[in-house]
N, C-alpha and C positions, 0 to 999 in steps of 0.2 A: 265334364259336366256331372261327375259323380258316377259315371257308368263304368262298370268293371270290365276290363279287357281280359278275355280268357287267354291263358297261355297254354302251350303244349304240355307243360308239366302239371297242369290242373286236371284232376279227374273230373270227367263230365258229371258223374253221378255224385261227386262230393259236393258240388255246388252248381245245380242246374239253373241257368239264367232265365227264370220265368217270372212273369208279372203275377202279382197276387191274385188278380181276377181270373187268370188262367187256371190257377189251382182250384179256385171256387168252381169253375166250369168243369174241371176234371172230377171233382167230388160229386157234382150233380149227375154226371154221366155214370159214375159208379153207383150212386144211390138208386138210379133208375134202371141200372143194369143194361145200359145201351153201349156196350163195349164196342160193337161194330161201328156205331155212329161216331164214337170218340176217335177211333183210329182213322175213319174216313175224314173226320174234321181235321185231325192233325195233318193228313196228307194235303188237304185243301190249304191249310196255313203254310205248309212247306212250299207248295207250288206258287202261292202268292208271293212269298219272300224270294223265291228263285227268280221270279219276274223282275223284282227290284234289283236283285244282285246282278243278274245278267246285263241289264241295261246300264247299271252304275259302272260295272266293270268295262263295258264297251266305251263309256264316256270318260273313263280315266279316274274312277273313284274306287276306294277300297273300304270294305266294311271293317271298322276297327273294333267295335263292340256291339253286343246285341242282347236284348231281352225278349223272350217269346211272350206275346200278348194274345188274348183271345181272337183278335182280328188281324193277325200277322205280327210282324216285328215292330215294336213301338219305336218309331224313328224320331230322333231329336231334330227339331228345326228352329229352336230358339236362337242358336248361333248360325250365322250364314256360312255354309260350306260349299254351296253350289252356285253356278251361274243360273239365271232365271230359267232359261230353256232346259238346261240339264235337270234342274230341280223338278220341273213339271213332268218331263219325260220319265224320270225315275219314279215319281209318285204315281203316274198313270199306269206304269208297267204292271204293278201288282193286281189292281182291279181288272185290267185288261186280260191278264192271263186267266183269272178266275171266270170271267164272263165268257171269254173265248172257249175255254175248255168245256164249260156248261153247254154252249151251243153245239160244239163238236159232238159231245156225247148224245145230246138230244137228236141230232141229225142221224146218229147211228141207230136210234130206235126204229126208224123207218125201214132200215135194212134188216135189223134183227130185233123184233119186238120183245123177245124174251129177255133182252139185255136190260129192259126197263126195271125189272124186279131186283136187279143187282146194282143198279147205278142211280136210281132216282134220288136216293139220299145224298149221294155225292153231288149231283147236279143242283139240288136244292141248297145245300150248304155252300157250294162254290159260288153260286149266283148271288145268294144273300150276302156272303162275305164281300164280294166285289162291289155290290151296290152300297152296302153299309160303309165301306171305306171311302166312298165318294162324298160322304157328308162333310161339310166344311167345318170340321171340328179337330181339335188337338187330342191325340196324336195321329189321327186318321189321315189317309192320303189326300182326301179332299181338302183338309185343313192345310196340308203342305202346299197344295196347288194354289189355294187362295192366298196364302202367305207369300208364295213366290211371285204371284202377280202383283199383289199390293206393295211388296218391297221394291218394286220397280218405280213406284211413284211416291211412297211415303217411307219414313224410317221403319226398319224391320220390327223394332220393339212395338211400335204402334200397330203394325199389321198383326203381330202375335196377340196383342191385347184385344183386337177386334174378334179374332178367332176364339179367344177365351170366352168372350161374351156369348158367342154362338154355342159354345160348350154348355153354358148354363141353361140356355134356352132348350136345346135338344135333350139335355139330361133331364130337365123338368118334364118335358113332353113324354119321354120314355117312361119315367117313373109314374106319371099320371096314367099312362096306358097300362102299365103293370098293375096298378091299383084297380083299374076297371076290369082287367082280365081275371083278377082274383075272384070275381063274382060270376064270371062267364066261363072262361077256359084258362086255368092257371098257366102262366107263361113266365117262368123265372128268367128267361133270356132277356126280356125287356128290362127287368130290374138290374141284371148284371151289366147290360149295355149302358144304362143310365149311370150306374156307379162307376163304370170304367171311364166314361167321359168326364165325370166329376173328379175322379181320381187324377186324370191327366192334367188338370189345371194346377193342382197343388203339389204333385210329386214328380220330379224329373229324374230321379236316380235310376229309374227303370227304362230310360230312353236308350236307344241305340244310336250309333254314329257312323256315318260315312265320311271319309276325308279324301280330298283330292290327292292322288298319288304324286302329281307333278308339282303341286304348290304347297300343300299343307304337311307333307311327309318328307320333304326334301332334306337331305343331310349334306352339309358342305364340308369339304376336306379342309384341314389346316393349311394356311397360307394360300387360300384360293384367290386367284386373280379376279378382281371385280370387273363387271362389264357395265359401263356407264351409258345410260340413255337419257338424252335431253328432250324435255317436252315443255309445252307452254301451259299456262294455268287453265286453259279451256278444255284440256284433255279429260276424258271421262275415266273414272276409277276402273271401270271394266277393261279399258284399253291397257292399263298397267298390269292387271292380273293376267291378261293374255300374253304378256311379254316375259312373265316369270317362267323360266325353264328349269328342268331338273338337273341339267348338267353344267349349269353356270350360276354364279352369284351376280345378281343384277342390282344396281343402285340407280335410282332415278333422280335426275337433276331437274327440278321444277323452276322454270324461268318465268318471272312475272313481268307485266307490262311496265312496271316502274324500274325495271333493271335489276331488282333483287332476285336471289335464287335460294332455294333450300334443297336439302338432300333427303330422300326417302329410301330407306332400305326395304328389303322384301318383307321383313316381319311387320314393319309399320304399315305397309300397304295391305297385308293380310288382315291386320287388326282393324284397319279402317273399313275393310269390306264386311266385317262382322257388325259394324255400327251403322254405316251409312248405305243408302241404296247405291248399287253399283253403277247406275246411270247418272250419278252426281258428278259434276265437274270438280276438279281439284280446287278451283277458286272457291266454290261453294263450301266444300268440306273444310278447308283451312279457315274460312271466315267463321263457320260454326264452331270449329275447334277453339278458336280464340275467344268466342263468346262463352 
């Protein structure tokens, strides 16, 4: 999707994978001389992404490429790469870590009140980051959760378009709030947030990608012996995905009620999962494909 995959030979400082709005945020911290706040903010972003990474790894997904954004790693969800439950769990992991760490640190204030002076900025940033990411907008985690749920009932493209409309609404609201604060208490974060959400609708090259290790990154050896599975036309697409394994080449034989049959290889099944809801039956998909 236009996202650059970093290689070991690439120097990190030669091309740092950061979102343009993250650079703007960095410049604001520099201009206001809030260096400590910036380093704390970076640590909050890192813990947020570690939450995503740990859960994704446990569920069998690998981070292929990434871009650091002001509110975590800007994750791509225009193409389907996850099962619905996995998609929601991975998306929830980042905000959960931020909110959980905030509550843990706050609880420590009762035992050591002096800790407040050194940690209140971290708590504030971590809690706000977690809550902001739950907004149902692209490319925030809340948007991924909403797309994951909607994709179970409607085509994924339509689900993403719904989230795009929410982007416009929340972006306009944040920009209006920023305009109001210009006369009360200047808050550039509101402007940056609004621009960030608006930016997400039009630009996808800064998205990051997770891919399934067992399905999307499988490499088959030459002269691999195929494993054939026969299913009827009422089987769900999700069932086919579950039968694709990393150590064998699977070909599905779809048998229709009229006696005809077709073959679907793994690549075709994976491509269909990027277009249609995974709870669709093969009969529905093939009918729509013909239309």
